C-alpha positions in Angstrom: 303.9 -5.4 45.3 305.4 -7.7 47.9 306.9 -6.4 51.1 310.3 -7.5 52.3 311.0 -9.0 55.7 310.6 -6.7 58.7 313.3 -7.1 61.3 312.8 -6.1 64.9 314.6 -2.9 65.8 314.3 -1.0 69.1 313.3 2.7 68.7 316.6 3.7 70.5 318.6 1.9 67.9 316.6 3.4 65.1 317.3 6.9 66.6 321.0 6.2 66.8 321.0 5.0 63.2 319.3 8.3 62.1 321.8 10.4 64.0 324.7 8.4 62.3 323.1 8.8 58.9 322.8 12.6 59.3 326.3 12.9 60.6 327.8 11.7 57.3 331.0 10.3 59.0 330.2 6.7 58.1 331.5 6.2 54.5 328.8 3.5 53.8 326.0 5.8 54.8 327.3 9.1 53.4 326.2 8.6 49.8 322.7 7.7 51.0 322.6 10.8 53.2 323.9 13.1 50.4 321.3 11.7 48.0 318.5 12.2 50.5 319.5 15.8 51.2 319.9 16.6 47.6 316.7 15.0 46.5 314.1 14.9 49.3 311.3 14.2 46.7 312.8 10.8 46.0 312.5 9.8 49.7 308.7 9.9 49.7 307.2 11.7 46.8 304.8 14.6 46.5 302.8 15.9 49.4 304.4 13.6 51.9 305.7 14.6 55.3 309.2 13.2 54.8 309.7 15.1 51.6 308.2 18.4 52.9 310.0 18.2 56.2 313.4 17.6 54.6 312.8 20.4 52.1 311.9 23.0 54.7 314.8 22.0 56.9 317.2 23.1 54.2 319.7 20.3 54.2 319.9 20.0 58.0 317.6 17.0 58.5 316.6 13.5 57.2 313.3 11.8 57.7 311.8 8.5 56.9 308.4 7.0 57.8 308.1 3.4 58.5 305.3 0.9 58.6 302.8 0.6 61.5 303.3 4.1 62.9 307.1 4.4 62.9 308.8 7.7 62.2 312.5 8.6 62.1 313.8 12.2 62.1 317.4 13.4 62.5 318.1 17.1 62.8 321.2 19.3 63.0 320.8 22.1 65.6 322.3 25.6 65.3 325.6 24.5 66.8 326.1 21.7 64.3 325.2 18.8 66.7 323.0 16.0 65.3 319.9 14.9 67.2 317.6 12.1 66.3 314.0 11.1 67.1 312.4 7.7 66.5 308.9 7.1 67.5 306.3 4.4 67.2 302.6 4.9 67.5 301.5 1.9 69.5 298.3 1.2 67.6 300.1 1.5 64.3 298.3 4.6 63.1 300.2 6.9 60.8 298.0 10.0 61.3 299.6 11.3 64.5 303.3 10.6 63.5 304.2 14.0 61.9 302.4 16.1 64.4 303.8 14.4 67.4 307.3 14.4 65.9 307.1 18.1 65.2 305.8 18.8 68.7 308.8 17.0 70.2 311.2 18.9 67.9 309.6 22.2 69.0 309.9 21.2 72.7 313.6 20.7 72.3 314.0 23.9 70.1 315.1 21.9 67.1 312.7 23.5 64.7 311.9 27.2 64.2 308.4 28.8 64.3 308.8 29.7 60.6 309.6 26.1 59.7 306.6 24.9 61.7 304.4 27.4 59.9 305.7 26.0 56.6 304.6 22.5 57.8 301.3 23.7 59.1 299.3 21.0 57.4 301.2 18.4 59.4 301.7 20.4 62.6 298.1 21.6 63.1 295.9 19.8 60.6 292.4 21.0 60.2 289.5 19.0 58.9 286.6 20.2 56.8 283.3 18.6 56.2 281.9 17.8 52.7 280.5 21.3 52.6 284.0 22.8 53.1 283.2 24.0 56.7 285.8 23.6 59.4 284.7 20.8 61.7 287.8 19.9 63.6 291.5 20.5 64.4 294.0 17.9 65.6 296.2 19.3 68.4 299.0 17.4 70.2 298.9 17.8 74.0 301.7 16.2 76.1 304.3 17.1 78.6 307.9 16.0 78.4 309.5 14.2 81.3 306.4 12.5 82.7 
């Protein structure tokens, strides 16, 4: 298939858009939000981070991956406030997107340990060799605030 045009959008603007989408106050975006929350499978399909994340967050989050290492998440906290995260992997790789996003949500206490456990394949992926033996684990290591 052919791709449509890709317009420049700063990650801060993308995050604001995600928070607005999850909020549901905008009458133009509310039908899209409601459809996403009711049918996470239709956002990305089977065995995909966006689908699995939205399913495990039980109607309190929206997610959408983008091209070239872009990820958008919007999450409602326990007080009903909406938070959004947009990230861009500089080299365009898609592999670290879910793990880094989940680590940031964890740092801000926007995801529970049981939800992280349910997303274990994305949060702490392990790699096996052709013989089925564990040969590696991907771990995110960073500190917020510099």
